[in-house]
Each structure stands twice: as structure tokens, then as C-alpha cells.
N, C-alpha and C positions, 0 to 999 in steps of 0.2 A: 236161849232167847225165846220169849213167849209169843212174839208177833206171829199172827196167823198168816199162812201163805195166801189167803184170799184177798189180802189188801193189795190193790193195784196202784203202786206208786207211779207217778208220771216220769217223763224223761229226765227231770231234774232230781228224781228220787224223793219227791214230795207227794203228800196226799192232803187235800183241803179238809179242814176241820170246822164244822159248825158247832159253836159252843152255846149251850142253852142252860138257863137257870133251872135247877131241879124243881123248885117249888112253883114258880110263876110260869114256867115253860117259855119265857121270853128269850129270844135270840140275843145273846150278849155280844158276840164277836165272831169273826171268821179268821182262822189262822191256818198255818201249815205245819205238818210234822214230817220228819224223815223217819227212817226205821229206828234210829236211836231214841228220838223224842217219844215215839210211840211206845217203845219198850220201857222207857223210864216212866211214862205216864201209867202204863199198865201195871208196873211192879212197885211204884211208890205211892200211888194214890193222889199225887199232885200233878197238875197239868203242865207238861213241858212241850214247848214248840220250837220250830226252827225259824229263826229270823232271817228272812230273805235279804233284808237290807244290810244287816251286820254279818251275815254268814256264820251264825253261831246258834247254839242251843240257848234257850232262856226258859226258866221256870217262872211261871206267872206268880208275881207277888214277891219275888226275892228282893227287888229294889224298891218297889212301891208299897209293899205290905198288903196289896190287894190280891190275895191268893185265891186259887181255884182248887177245891177239893173234889176229886172225881167221885161221882156217884154211879155213873153208867157210861159204857162206851159201846156204840152201835156202828155197824158197817152197813152201808146202803146196798141195794140189790145188785148194783154193778161192781161193787167192791172198790170204788174209787173215791169215796167220800166218807168221812167219819162224822158221827153226831155224838158229842160228849155232853152229858148232863153233869153240872157241877153245883156245889155249894159255893157261892161267890161271897168273898169277904171284901167289902168295899166296892168302889166302882170297877167295872171291867175294862172300860176304855181308858187309853192313855191321856185323853182330854179331860178326864175327871167325871165323865157321865157314867151312869149305871150300865148303859149299853152303847156300843159303837154305832147303833142305829137310832140314836137320839138326835141326830143332826138335822135331817130334812125328810119330809114326806113328799114324794113326787105326785103330781096330779095324775090320777088314773080313773077310769070308769070303774065304779065300785057298786053299781046298782043292778048289774046283770044277775039274773037268777036262773036256775035250771029250768029249761023249757023255753027260754027266750030265744028268738031267732037271732042267730049270729051270722054275719056275712062270711062268705068263704075266704079262706086264706089265700091271698094272691102272692104267688112267687115271682120275683123279678129275675 
């Protein structure tokens, strides 16, 4: 097994995975992997995930044709999240959109710049 011991899987044996398009750097989706899915991803070059709803492994694109070819796998500083850069073939989202984040943009303050006064965080 090639899985590095630094990966901190949660109590369910899963680690969250942020999937990013290699070229555009756009976030395509968020999924989960167990040890076997990570091992298969690292050794086959195709993205394999753990389906929490179906309770089984699934390789992206096997049924839809919308495959993900792995270009880079990174582990975050805490060891509890993966970032995978992929070459995406077709839409990444099961709804048929290129990204699972094409649905809605939440209203947020977006004009704050470094140096602006920011009110203190109030803890309740």
C-alpha cells in the first residue's frame, strides 16, 4: 500500500477531498475517500471516491463518462484534507454542470481590503 501515514482519516475512516481543475484551478467538487479509494487513486491515475450514500467505492466517470484523470495529489498542513488536481472530461457534477459550485452564490461582503477596520469577533 502506498498511502502515506500522514493522512488523518476521520472516525468513519474517511478524508474529505477538494477536487480542482488542473488548468483553470476552479473547484469542481468535494468528495470523500477511504484508504482503499486513496490507494486506488494514487496507483491508477483515476479519481476513486467513497460514496457515503451508497456505502461503496466509485470511480468518477465509470457510469457517466465524465472521468477525472489525476494530475496532482496534495495533503493539507493538518493531514486531514486532500486537494486533487484533475484533468476533467465532461461535467464534474452529477447535475450536468461543470462544477458542483455552479448552483448559487451566497450574498457576502466582498469589498473589504487589507487595512480596513474590521469589527472584533464576538463570541456568544
